Backbone bond lengths (Angstrom), bond angles and torsions (degrees), N, CA, C in turn:
res aa  C-N    CA-C-N  psi(-1)  N-CA   C-N-CA  omega(-1)  CA-C   N-CA-C  phi
1 X - - - 1.487 - - 1.510 110.28 -
2 X 1.327 117.08 127.03 1.465 119.48 -176.34 1.478 112.71 -82.18
3 X 1.337 113.65 150.50 1.518 120.26 -179.11 1.487 108.21 -85.83
4 X 1.360 116.71 116.80 1.476 121.20 -178.04 1.545 111.38 -101.24
5 X 1.300 117.18 10.33 1.476 117.63 -178.88 1.508 108.99 -69.41
6 X 1.336 116.23 143.90 1.487 121.91 179.41 1.498 109.78 -73.12
7 X 1.311 118.04 146.90 1.470 120.55 177.21 1.541 111.34 -62.19
8 X 1.294 116.38 142.26 1.445 122.21 -179.26 1.505 108.97 -77.28
9 X 1.365 115.76 123.75 1.494 122.89 176.02 1.487 108.61 -89.43
10 X 1.355 116.10 146.06 1.479 119.64 177.76 1.552 111.40 -61.82
11 X 1.268 115.20 138.81 1.476 119.29 178.82 1.532 109.19 -83.57
12 X 1.349 113.40 171.92 1.491 116.73 179.47 1.469 114.32 -65.30
13 X 1.340 117.22 -22.42 1.473 120.52 -177.27 1.502 111.66 -81.72
14 X 1.300 115.48 -20.56 1.503 118.06 -179.33 1.563 109.78 -80.98
15 X 1.329 113.68 142.56 1.435 119.12 -178.80 1.544 110.72 -82.73
16 X 1.332 114.31 137.11 1.475 117.46 177.44 1.521 111.46 -71.77
17 X 1.303 119.38 146.88 1.448 118.62 -179.44 1.521 111.29 -67.50
18 X 1.335 115.85 143.46 1.434 122.94 -177.40 1.510 108.14 -95.25
19 X 1.358 113.95 123.46 1.486 118.14 179.34 1.525 108.21 -94.50
20 X 1.335 115.47 123.39 1.445 122.56 -179.90 1.533 108.81 -129.54
21 X 1.289 114.51 159.08 1.436 118.69 176.10 1.540 107.73 -138.69
22 X 1.315 113.89 151.78 1.451 119.04 -178.45 1.528 110.15 -107.81
23 X 1.354 113.81 139.44 1.462 119.28 177.96 1.499 112.38 -63.75
24 X 1.344 117.86 -17.36 1.435 119.96 178.86 1.564 110.39 -76.36
25 X 1.350 116.17 -15.26 1.434 117.43 176.40 1.551 111.89 -67.09
26 X 1.319 117.58 140.30 1.472 121.75 -172.66 1.520 111.38 -62.95
27 X 1.305 117.38 -41.97 1.493 121.57 -177.74 1.527 109.15 -67.81
28 X 1.315 118.70 -43.55 1.470 120.84 -179.76 1.528 110.54 -66.65
29 X 1.344 117.22 -38.92 1.463 119.70 178.48 1.541 111.49 -66.32
30 X 1.325 115.82 -42.50 1.449 119.26 -179.34 1.570 109.18 -66.99
31 X 1.314 118.25 -39.41 1.441 121.29 178.74 1.533 110.83 -63.23
32 X 1.323 117.40 -41.99 1.445 120.66 179.13 1.542 111.66 -66.92
33 X 1.325 117.37 -37.62 1.452 119.66 177.47 1.509 113.30 -65.50
34 X 1.359 115.40 -42.79 1.469 117.29 178.78 1.549 111.87 -68.05
35 X 1.305 117.12 -34.66 1.482 120.32 176.85 1.529 111.00 -63.15
36 X 1.333 116.04 -46.91 1.438 119.00 178.86 1.532 110.61 -65.78
37 X 1.316 118.16 -39.50 1.481 119.79 177.80 1.512 112.26 -64.62
38 X 1.350 117.66 -38.23 1.478 118.69 177.37 1.528 111.28 -64.59
39 X 1.324 117.33 -40.48 1.456 118.40 178.30 1.517 111.28 -66.40
40 X 1.334 119.16 -39.28 1.488 120.28 176.85 1.499 112.02 -63.08
41 X 1.341 117.54 -42.35 1.465 120.39 -178.55 1.576 108.00 -66.58
42 X 1.340 117.37 -40.66 1.440 118.29 177.84 1.516 113.42 -62.82
43 X 1.343 116.18 -39.90 1.459 119.53 178.00 1.533 112.26 -67.19
44 X 1.357 116.38 -38.25 1.485 118.26 178.23 1.517 109.91 -66.51
45 X 1.360 116.54 -39.49 1.506 118.55 179.00 1.529 111.31 -68.11
46 X 1.328 119.20 -25.30 1.441 121.41 -178.75 1.550 112.43 -81.41
47 X 1.310 116.92 -17.37 1.474 122.49 -177.01 1.573 110.61 -58.59
48 X 1.331 118.67 -53.41 1.496 116.14 178.46 1.518 113.96 -58.78
49 X 1.401 115.93 -42.08 1.457 117.48 -179.31 1.510 112.08 -61.77
50 X 1.340 116.17 -48.59 1.430 120.58 179.65 1.512 112.56 -60.11
51 X 1.335 116.24 -39.92 1.484 121.82 179.26 1.511 111.28 -62.25
52 X 1.370 114.52 -46.12 1.502 117.28 178.59 1.487 111.52 -62.29
53 X 1.303 119.39 -44.78 1.434 124.44 -179.52 1.530 109.65 -61.86
54 X 1.303 116.88 -46.24 1.496 121.37 -179.55 1.538 108.98 -60.71
55 X 1.313 116.79 -44.60 1.472 119.34 -178.85 1.529 110.33 -64.77
56 X 1.321 116.68 -42.25 1.464 119.70 -178.89 1.530 110.80 -64.42
57 X 1.348 115.57 -41.87 1.480 118.95 179.51 1.540 111.34 -65.70
58 X 1.307 116.51 -42.81 1.456 119.98 -178.47 1.524 112.20 -69.24
59 X 1.342 115.48 -50.01 1.475 121.60 -176.83 1.535 112.84 -75.19
60 X 1.303 116.84 -42.15 1.451 119.60 -175.92 1.536 114.05 -92.46
61 X 1.327 115.51 -29.10 1.499 117.19 -177.72 1.488 112.39 -66.49
62 X 1.329 118.24 -30.11 1.479 119.48 -178.09 1.525 111.08 -70.67
63 X 1.309 118.50 -16.09 1.487 119.95 179.73 1.511 113.48 -100.25
64 X 1.328 118.47 -4.88 1.446 119.80 -176.69 1.502 111.74 -65.98
65 X 1.360 114.31 132.71 1.445 120.46 177.28 1.532 108.26 -162.28
66 X 1.282 116.85 170.43 1.489 120.75 178.22 1.520 111.17 -66.29
67 X 1.350 118.36 -26.83 1.442 121.17 -178.69 1.510 110.69 -64.18
68 X 1.325 118.40 -31.26 1.451 120.44 -179.85 1.510 112.21 -60.77
69 X 1.289 118.23 -28.71 1.456 122.42 -173.66 1.543 112.41 -98.28
70 X 1.297 115.73 -4.85 1.500 117.81 -179.79 1.545 113.54 -121.77
71 X 1.312 120.17 -13.49 1.446 120.22 -177.03 1.538 109.23 -106.04
72 X 1.338 113.72 167.97 1.458 123.24 178.65 1.502 110.99 -92.78
73 X 1.360 116.40 158.31 1.461 120.26 178.56 1.534 111.83 -59.51
74 X 1.319 118.30 138.43 1.482 121.95 -179.31 1.535 110.18 -77.29
75 X 1.283 114.41 160.22 1.472 122.38 172.08 1.522 109.38 -80.13
76 X 1.322 116.55 -178.06 1.451 122.45 -171.34 1.519 116.41 -46.08
77 X 1.353 118.09 -64.83 1.436 120.36 -173.59 1.555 112.02 -95.98
78 X 1.257 118.58 7.15 1.492 120.51 178.96 1.530 110.17 -76.37
79 X 1.285 115.23 154.14 1.410 122.73 176.45 1.525 110.94 -108.82
80 X 1.313 116.44 163.11 1.445 119.46 -179.64 1.530 112.23 75.78
81 X 1.325 115.26 -143.88 1.467 119.61 178.77 1.537 112.11 87.22
82 X 1.281 115.49 -178.54 1.478 122.03 -178.05 1.472 109.96 -158.94
83 X 1.349 114.63 -160.63 1.476 120.14 -179.46 1.559 110.87 -146.68
84 X 1.312 113.48 40.06 1.458 118.20 179.90 1.500 112.57 -61.46
85 X 1.353 117.86 -37.20 1.443 119.59 179.66 1.514 110.60 -68.49
86 X 1.322 118.88 -31.62 1.465 121.52 176.92 1.526 112.49 -66.60
87 X 1.353 116.79 -37.91 1.437 121.00 179.95 1.572 108.48 -67.08
88 X 1.348 115.62 -44.59 1.444 120.90 178.91 1.543 109.91 -61.22
89 X 1.329 116.15 -45.80 1.465 119.75 -179.80 1.537 113.64 -62.58
90 X 1.338 114.73 -39.56 1.462 118.19 178.73 1.500 111.24 -64.38
91 X 1.355 117.24 -47.89 1.450 121.13 179.06 1.513 111.58 -61.75
92 X 1.304 116.74 -40.81 1.464 121.24 -179.95 1.522 113.21 -63.22
93 X 1.346 117.89 -45.01 1.462 120.33 179.78 1.521 111.75 -71.24
94 X 1.327 117.49 -34.84 1.466 119.28 174.92 1.539 110.24 -65.33
95 X 1.315 117.82 -37.39 1.466 122.28 176.73 1.516 111.20 -65.18
96 X 1.357 118.42 -39.96 1.459 121.27 176.57 1.533 109.71 -63.36
97 X 1.355 115.45 -43.65 1.460 121.14 -179.52 1.540 110.23 -61.48
98 X 1.368 115.86 -40.39 1.458 118.19 -179.24 1.526 112.14 -69.42
99 X 1.294 117.55 -36.93 1.462 122.17 178.05 1.518 111.60 -61.46
100 X 1.334 114.87 -35.15 1.463 120.07 178.34 1.531 112.07 -80.18
101 X 1.327 115.70 -50.68 1.482 121.68 -168.74 1.503 112.23 -76.94
102 X 1.350 119.91 -39.68 1.463 119.64 -173.84 1.518 114.07 -63.87
103 X 1.374 121.94 -50.97 1.422 119.37 179.29 1.512 113.28 -62.28
104 X 1.356 116.61 -44.47 1.443 119.82 179.44 1.534 110.57 -63.56
105 X 1.324 117.39 -43.32 1.455 121.37 -178.99 1.512 112.64 -62.88
106 X 1.323 116.45 -45.10 1.493 120.07 -178.77 1.507 110.94 -67.25
107 X 1.336 118.20 -40.94 1.487 120.28 178.31 1.546 109.37 -64.41
108 X 1.312 116.02 -43.47 1.504 119.56 178.76 1.529 109.63 -62.86
109 X 1.306 117.52 -40.58 1.502 119.40 177.99 1.527 112.05 -63.33
110 X 1.348 114.99 -38.87 1.517 118.35 178.30 1.501 108.98 -63.26
111 X 1.326 119.96 -39.54 1.480 120.32 178.62 1.530 110.11 -66.54
112 X 1.356 115.47 -43.61 1.443 118.86 -176.67 1.541 112.63 -68.72
113 X 1.313 117.27 -33.40 1.468 121.33 -178.89 1.492 114.02 -85.87
114 X 1.359 120.29 -34.99 1.452 121.00 -170.19 1.507 113.20 -122.83
115 X 1.324 119.83 -44.90 1.455 119.71 -170.18 1.517 113.46 -85.66
116 X 1.298 119.65 -37.86 1.466 121.04 -177.49 1.503 112.09 -145.43
117 X 1.295 119.99 54.77 1.455 121.20 -174.54 1.538 112.78 -64.58
118 X 1.311 118.05 -33.19 1.487 121.38 -177.29 1.501 112.16 -110.43
119 X 1.335 119.49 10.97 1.428 122.47 178.86 1.523 109.14 -76.34
120 X 1.383 116.71 162.42 1.415 120.68 179.43 1.541 110.59 -61.71
121 X 1.331 117.28 -41.93 1.455 121.03 178.87 1.532 110.25 -62.90
122 X 1.337 114.83 -39.12 1.453 116.95 -178.78 1.506 113.86 -67.48
123 X 1.350 116.09 -39.50 1.490 119.94 179.20 1.562 110.26 -66.39
124 X 1.360 114.10 -42.06 1.449 117.17 -179.77 1.539 111.56 -66.84
125 X 1.329 117.26 -41.20 1.463 120.88 179.83 1.539 110.75 -65.55
126 X 1.356 116.18 -41.66 1.462 117.93 177.54 1.537 110.75 -63.74
127 X 1.283 118.60 -41.42 1.447 120.99 178.45 1.537 112.22 -64.53
128 X 1.315 117.82 -41.52 1.441 120.11 177.48 1.557 112.05 -66.72
129 X 1.308 116.01 -36.68 1.463 118.54 176.24 1.514 111.73 -61.10
130 X 1.334 117.53 -42.02 1.478 121.12 177.97 1.495 111.62 -67.88
131 X 1.316 118.03 -35.19 1.472 121.55 177.25 1.558 109.85 -66.37
132 X 1.360 115.95 -38.89 1.473 119.77 -178.79 1.503 113.44 -68.54
133 X 1.369 117.21 -20.85 1.489 118.02 179.59 1.565 109.86 -65.94
134 X 1.308 116.91 -25.37 1.456 120.23 176.48 1.525 113.61 -106.89
135 X 1.325 116.25 18.85 1.437 121.29 -178.10 1.558 109.21 -72.87
136 X 1.333 116.33 128.72 1.526 116.92 179.43 1.528 111.22 -60.96
137 X 1.276 116.42 131.46 1.444 121.80 -172.39 1.518 110.02 -65.85
138 X 1.326 116.22 -32.20 1.487 118.75 -177.49 1.555 109.92 -66.82
139 X 1.321 117.15 -28.51 1.480 117.17 178.34 1.537 111.42 -72.36
140 X 1.335 116.62 -29.08 1.434 116.54 175.33 1.535 110.74 -67.59
141 X 1.333 117.38 -33.95 1.446 120.46 176.09 1.539 111.53 -68.22
142 X 1.310 116.64 -41.15 1.448 120.33 178.81 1.519 111.79 -62.60
143 X 1.377 114.97 -41.99 1.459 120.65 -179.65 1.560 110.63 -62.85
144 X 1.308 115.10 -48.88 1.524 119.24 -179.45 1.514 109.51 -65.57
145 X 1.293 118.10 -35.57 1.481 121.86 176.75 1.573 109.74 -58.12
146 X 1.359 115.01 -49.45 1.428 119.34 -177.89 1.535 113.61 -68.99
147 X 1.333 115.73 -34.06 1.467 120.40 -175.97 1.533 113.17 -86.80
148 X 1.341 115.47 -43.65 1.471 119.63 -168.98 1.520 113.12 -109.87
149 X 1.357 117.53 -46.37 1.497 120.16 -173.76 1.518 108.24 -65.96
150 X 1.326 118.83 -44.73 1.468 119.68 179.66 1.526 111.84 -66.03
151 X 1.330 116.21 -35.66 1.474 120.12 177.47 1.486 112.94 -65.10
152 X 1.390 116.32 -41.98 1.439 121.35 179.72 1.497 113.55 -78.57
153 X 1.303 117.91 -23.30 1.456 123.00 -179.01 1.520 114.94 81.04
154 X 1.328 116.85 12.80 1.438 119.15 -176.24 1.530 109.70 -161.70
155 X 1.337 115.28 153.18 1.481 120.08 169.51 1.506 106.53 -73.39
156 X 1.355 115.73 150.00 1.475 118.59 -175.51 1.480 111.05 -158.37
157 X 1.383 115.09 163.22 1.427 121.02 172.72 1.515 111.25 -64.53
158 X 1.325 117.18 -34.75 1.475 122.58 -179.40 1.513 108.22 -61.15
159 X 1.315 118.54 -46.97 1.469 120.45 -178.47 1.538 111.04 -65.85
160 X 1.325 115.14 -39.23 1.465 118.31 174.82 1.482 114.22 -60.13
161 X 1.381 116.67 -43.84 1.435 121.21 179.23 1.520 112.21 -64.49
162 X 1.344 115.67 -39.26 1.486 118.04 177.58 1.519 112.22 -64.96
163 X 1.321 116.83 -41.05 1.484 121.03 176.18 1.551 111.80 -59.19
164 X 1.311 116.09 -43.32 1.426 122.49 -178.09 1.573 110.33 -69.57
165 X 1.321 115.24 -34.20 1.469 118.84 179.22 1.526 110.96 -66.14
166 X 1.354 118.57 -33.40 1.493 119.59 176.83 1.516 109.29 -62.23
167 X 1.301 118.00 -40.08 1.501 121.04 179.42 1.495 111.93 -74.71
168 X 1.313 118.37 -28.72 1.471 121.60 -179.37 1.492 113.10 -80.01
169 X 1.312 117.61 -29.58 1.463 122.57 -171.10 1.520 114.41 -57.90
170 X 1.334 121.07 -50.58 1.477 121.21 -178.62 1.494 114.58 -59.02
171 X 1.337 117.08 -36.06 1.443 120.86 -179.54 1.574 109.84 -66.93
172 X 1.314 115.42 -41.28 1.473 119.41 178.23 1.505 111.23 -66.12
173 X 1.340 117.76 -42.47 1.461 122.89 -175.77 1.527 108.35 -63.12
174 X 1.309 117.54 -55.37 1.483 122.56 -170.20 1.520 109.42 -67.86
175 X 1.327 118.08 -39.18 1.469 121.08 -179.12 1.481 111.01 -69.10
176 X 1.374 116.61 -45.41 1.468 120.97 -179.72 1.535 109.54 -66.40
177 X 1.303 119.91 -36.72 1.429 120.46 176.82 1.521 114.49 -59.24
178 X 1.340 113.61 -46.57 1.445 117.41 177.69 1.499 113.13 -66.95
179 X 1.313 118.24 -33.91 1.447 120.78 175.20 1.524 111.63 -62.69
180 X 1.337 116.34 -39.45 1.489 119.98 -179.04 1.509 109.59 -73.22
181 X 1.303 120.24 -32.71 1.454 121.49 177.90 1.501 111.67 -69.20
182 X 1.349 118.73 -23.68 1.439 123.13 179.51 1.509 112.84 -76.30
183 X 1.359 118.18 -12.92 1.455 119.64 175.00 1.527 110.92 -65.15
184 X 1.330 119.82 129.63 1.469 118.94 -174.89 1.502 112.86 -58.69
185 X 1.311 116.96 140.98 1.443 124.07 -179.29 1.574 109.71 -61.33
186 X 1.330 117.82 -34.30 1.459 121.44 -178.66 1.486 111.43 -63.25
187 X 1.311 118.60 -35.54 1.490 119.92 179.18 1.515 110.00 -67.51
188 X 1.324 117.26 -40.25 1.480 121.14 -179.82 1.522 109.36 -66.00
189 X 1.354 115.95 -47.79 1.486 120.02 -179.39 1.524 112.00 -62.00
190 X 1.351 116.62 -36.61 1.439 120.57 179.63 1.554 110.12 -64.21
191 X 1.353 115.94 -41.49 1.453 117.92 179.35 1.515 112.24 -66.20
192 X 1.352 115.25 -40.67 1.473 118.35 177.58 1.506 111.27 -67.83
193 X 1.331 117.21 -35.53 1.492 120.56 178.17 1.532 113.17 -67.54
194 X 1.340 116.48 -24.98 1.476 118.16 178.12 1.512 111.18 -85.36
195 X 1.321 118.20 2.91 1.478 119.97 176.35 1.495 114.60 104.10
196 X 1.357 120.13 3.64 1.440 120.56 -179.95 1.556 109.50 -70.87
197 X 1.284 116.55 146.57 1.456 119.84 167.35 1.470 111.31 -74.42
198 X 1.335 117.10 167.95 1.471 119.54 179.57 1.563 110.35 -63.82
199 X 1.309 115.79 -33.88 1.479 120.26 178.39 1.548 109.65 -66.55
200 X 1.305 116.64 -43.77 1.491 120.12 179.26 1.552 108.78 -67.37
201 X 1.325 116.17 -37.29 1.500 117.62 179.98 1.531 109.78 -64.61
202 X 1.314 116.94 -42.72 1.497 119.06 179.48 1.505 109.05 -66.06
203 X 1.341 118.42 -43.59 1.493 120.66 -172.62 1.530 110.20 -73.52
204 X 1.311 118.23 -39.09 1.472 122.42 -171.97 1.530 113.84 -93.87
205 X 1.344 116.79 -23.05 1.464 118.41 -176.14 1.476 113.36 -117.30
206 X 1.375 115.87 -50.87 1.449 119.39 -173.79 1.519 112.65 -71.23
207 X 1.303 116.49 -46.76 1.471 119.90 -178.56 1.529 114.38 -61.38
208 X 1.345 116.97 -49.86 1.463 117.88 179.25 1.513 112.20 -62.86
209 X 1.328 118.07 -40.18 1.455 120.75 -176.78 1.563 110.84 -70.24
210 X 1.310 116.32 -37.42 1.463 120.25 -175.76 1.526 112.91 -91.99
211 X 1.381 116.62 5.09 1.453 121.08 -176.47 1.542 115.00 -55.01
212 X 1.342 119.51 -45.49 1.498 118.07 177.90 1.519 111.12 -56.32
213 X 1.323 118.35 -45.24 1.463 120.60 -179.43 1.547 112.29 -66.59
214 X 1.317 115.90 -36.71 1.484 118.81 176.06 1.489 111.53 -63.94
215 X 1.343 117.94 -45.31 1.452 121.54 179.84 1.584 109.62 -65.80
216 X 1.311 118.73 -30.20 1.433 121.09 175.75 1.518 109.58 -64.44
217 X 1.337 117.36 -43.69 1.475 120.08 177.45 1.510 112.38 -62.00
218 X 1.347 115.28 -40.26 1.507 118.77 179.65 1.507 110.39 -63.78
219 X 1.350 114.34 -46.06 1.517 117.87 -178.49 1.542 111.11 -63.06
220 X 1.340 115.22 -39.57 1.501 118.81 179.45 1.520 109.13 -66.05
221 X 1.334 117.13 -41.62 1.450 119.69 178.60 1.545 112.63 -62.56
222 X 1.345 114.64 -41.39 1.500 119.05 177.68 1.518 108.98 -63.91
223 X 1.315 117.33 -42.75 1.481 121.13 -177.31 1.541 108.50 -61.99
224 X 1.355 117.26 -37.29 1.412 118.45 -177.32 1.556 112.63 -69.61
225 X 1.289 117.72 -43.73 1.480 121.03 -173.06 1.520 111.59 -84.35
226 X 1.349 118.94 -16.07 1.479 120.14 -177.99 1.498 113.33 -62.27
227 X 1.366 117.06 -28.43 1.458 119.77 -178.72 1.515 115.96 -104.09
228 X 1.344 115.71 10.68 1.431 118.65 -177.67 1.513 110.96 -74.74
229 X 1.384 115.29 141.82 1.452 118.89 -179.88 1.552 112.08 -125.47
230 X 1.320 116.34 -34.62 1.478 120.05 -177.70 1.489 112.43 -56.34
231 X 1.328 121.36 -52.61 1.475 119.96 -177.27 1.517 112.48 -65.41
232 X 1.343 117.32 -28.04 1.467 118.48 -178.70 1.513 112.09 -75.42
233 X 1.328 116.63 -24.09 1.510 117.92 176.52 1.534 111.15 -61.36
234 X 1.326 116.18 -30.86 1.488 121.35 -177.45 1.513 113.11 -94.85
235 X 1.331 118.06 -11.63 1.445 119.46 -172.01 1.507 115.36 -122.54
236 X 1.365 117.18 -45.74 1.447 119.43 -178.78 1.506 111.37 -105.65
237 X 1.310 117.42 -21.19 1.482 123.69 -178.45 1.544 108.78 58.66
238 X 1.312 118.67 -121.36 1.460 121.22 -179.00 1.530 109.73 -162.05
239 X 1.304 114.56 160.41 1.459 118.62 178.22 1.578 107.77 -150.34
240 X 1.318 115.91 143.04 1.443 120.23 176.80 1.497 113.99 -91.47
241 X 1.307 116.94 10.27 1.448 122.15 -175.25 1.551 110.92 -123.60
242 X 1.320 115.82 165.28 1.441 121.16 174.22 1.557 109.96 -67.89
243 X 1.290 115.12 142.46 1.485 119.72 -176.60 1.579 106.23 -74.07
244 X 1.307 115.70 135.67 1.443 122.19 176.80 1.500 113.64 -124.46
245 X 1.334 116.14 -11.92 1.443 122.45 -177.57 1.553 108.69 -151.13
246 X 1.298 117.47 135.85 1.450 122.55 179.70 1.522 111.40 -67.09
247 X 1.329 119.32 -14.01 1.425 121.62 -178.30 1.546 112.37 -101.23
248 X 1.302 115.89 32.77 1.464 119.49 179.35 1.545 109.48 -133.46
249 X 1.347 118.12 159.45 1.477 118.31 177.02 1.510 112.83 -54.31
250 X 1.323 115.73 141.62 1.454 120.29 -170.88 1.541 108.92 -128.32
251 X 1.350 116.70 140.83 1.449 122.22 177.90 1.500 109.36 -80.05
252 X 1.349 114.94 153.68 1.443 122.16 175.15 1.530 109.03 -145.99
253 X 1.308 116.92 156.27 1.474 118.73 -178.12 1.488 112.42 -67.20
254 X 1.333 118.45 -38.48 1.467 117.41 -178.30 1.505 112.44 -68.26
255 X 1.321 119.31 -37.31 1.472 120.51 176.39 1.498 112.35 -70.56
256 X 1.402 117.74 -35.32 1.423 118.85 175.72 1.515 111.77 -64.99
257 X 1.345 118.13 -38.64 1.475 120.34 175.97 1.529 110.63 -61.13
258 X 1.338 114.87 -42.37 1.512 121.63 -179.61 1.532 107.99 -62.01
259 X 1.288 119.04 -47.22 1.464 122.05 -175.96 1.550 111.38 -68.70
260 X 1.341 115.28 -49.66 1.457 117.27 -171.80 1.547 113.03 -75.24
261 X 1.310 117.56 -27.21 1.494 118.53 -177.65 1.556 109.45 -69.21
262 X 1.247 120.50 -21.84 1.460 122.25 -179.13 1.531 113.89 -94.97
263 X 1.376 116.76 0.83 1.472 119.04 -179.99 1.510 112.89 -85.95
264 X 1.298 119.28 150.43 1.480 122.69 -179.04 1.482 114.04 -84.46
265 X 1.309 120.52 23.42 1.454 123.82 -178.10 1.498 110.94 -114.25
266 X 1.335 117.07 131.50 1.458 120.31 -176.97 1.515 111.34 -61.34
267 X 1.363 116.27 -39.36 1.473 119.07 -174.88 1.525 108.31 -60.92
268 X 1.318 119.23 -47.40 1.455 122.97 -178.84 1.509 112.11 -64.84
269 X 1.339 116.32 -36.51 1.473 117.52 178.67 1.544 111.48 -67.63
270 X 1.350 114.11 -39.59 1.481 118.05 175.77 1.542 111.46 -62.39
271 X 1.335 117.23 -39.16 1.436 121.23 174.02 1.510 114.57 -61.27
272 X 1.354 113.41 -37.84 1.478 118.19 177.67 1.515 110.81 -64.45
273 X 1.328 117.72 -41.51 1.471 121.10 177.02 1.563 110.52 -62.15
274 X 1.303 116.39 -44.57 1.415 121.08 -179.98 1.526 111.50 -63.75
275 X 1.341 116.97 -42.14 1.458 119.90 179.35 1.521 109.68 -67.25
276 X 1.330 117.29 -34.97 1.500 120.04 176.42 1.524 110.68 -60.78
277 X 1.326 116.82 -41.36 1.439 119.78 -178.66 1.529 111.18 -69.97
278 X 1.320 117.57 -38.92 1.465 120.86 176.02 1.534 111.08 -63.52
279 X 1.303 116.59 -41.09 1.450 119.56 179.20 1.526 112.58 -66.19
280 X 1.329 116.21 -40.61 1.471 118.55 175.88 1.484 110.89 -62.87
281 X 1.347 117.79 -40.45 1.466 121.08 178.40 1.522 111.21 -61.45
282 X 1.344 116.46 -40.94 1.499 120.84 179.88 1.525 108.35 -63.45
283 X 1.317 119.03 -46.45 1.467 121.67 179.86 1.538 109.26 -62.94
284 X 1.341 118.28 -40.89 1.442 122.93 -179.15 1.506 110.27 -62.00
285 X 1.328 118.15 -41.81 1.447 122.95 179.78 1.535 109.30 -61.11
286 X 1.306 117.95 -45.23 1.445 120.31 179.72 1.517 113.12 -65.49
287 X 1.342 116.07 -36.15 1.457 120.35 176.96 1.547 110.94 -65.67
288 X 1.353 115.56 -41.46 1.477 119.18 179.96 1.503 107.52 -66.13
289 X 1.346 120.20 -40.61 1.445 121.70 179.42 1.520 111.85 -61.88
290 X 1.354 116.52 -38.67 1.429 121.25 177.42 1.486 113.07 -61.90
291 X 1.353 117.06 -37.39 1.455 120.91 175.71 1.478 112.85 -68.14
292 X 1.353 115.59 -39.23 1.519 119.69 -179.57 1.501 109.55 -67.88
293 X 1.318 116.75 -47.58 1.459 120.74 -179.84 1.554 112.40 -64.72
294 X 1.286 115.71 -35.20 1.498 122.23 -176.81 1.504 113.00 -80.37
295 X 1.333 119.00 -8.42 1.444 120.08 -178.64 1.503 110.67 -67.76
296 X 1.345 118.79 127.63 1.468 120.61 -177.49 1.570 110.70 -65.29
297 X 1.319 115.42 141.78 1.444 120.52 179.21 1.485 110.04 -112.11
298 X 1.310 115.74 120.70 1.477 122.08 -178.88 1.505 110.10 -116.79
């Protein structure tokens, strides 16, 4: 005859068993060693980053003022000056790159995620997007120089924006594709079951749901191209004046840093440090925005 009595549960007056571990145990010792090792590696990896930030703050922070954002770069022996035109040029070319890369990237991501994920075109496009993530930036500048600069007969902000869009595009495509794949399949099937076409399903369900991830990809793409200098050397070149036409050479922070850091004048070197700090802050802002936009909302 089997015993059908229920197991006795501990009462409130009984003490719960205390779980302890000894550092002499092999697993506990190995876990502690790996934890300490991970912290040491993380601290070692943070040393270069902290050193660069400290140097930028010390060297460039002492020169920060409102004049930097409103005045033009000084000539050789001149004192003072600023790089307001370089800030405007950088923002303008990043804006042109975003206008080109974001619509194309999001549409390509929609095709890769929903319309033709396993098609031959989809596999080739996905492979090329991954290859472009490691594409040397200087080659993008050479390509746009041969295709656009020579055809226009001048360096310009348009050519600089096109070169930056080539570098920005794969980041937007791959990030937006993953964001769209994260949309639950049940939501997509429910929209199709209610009579929506695939286009309506993508526009009304997939895009709004995946919007935080898409914006994250856009912000990361902007953060990447904001500090590029090699492609701008071949496309936008540089200018010491405020931009008045998109079809003329345009100043940028990265090229200003490149030019001023090699000059034998203390004033220009100080401006290069200040411009480096401003550029790092701009990239930092875009990275923070990507984290905020990419935070899941429940």
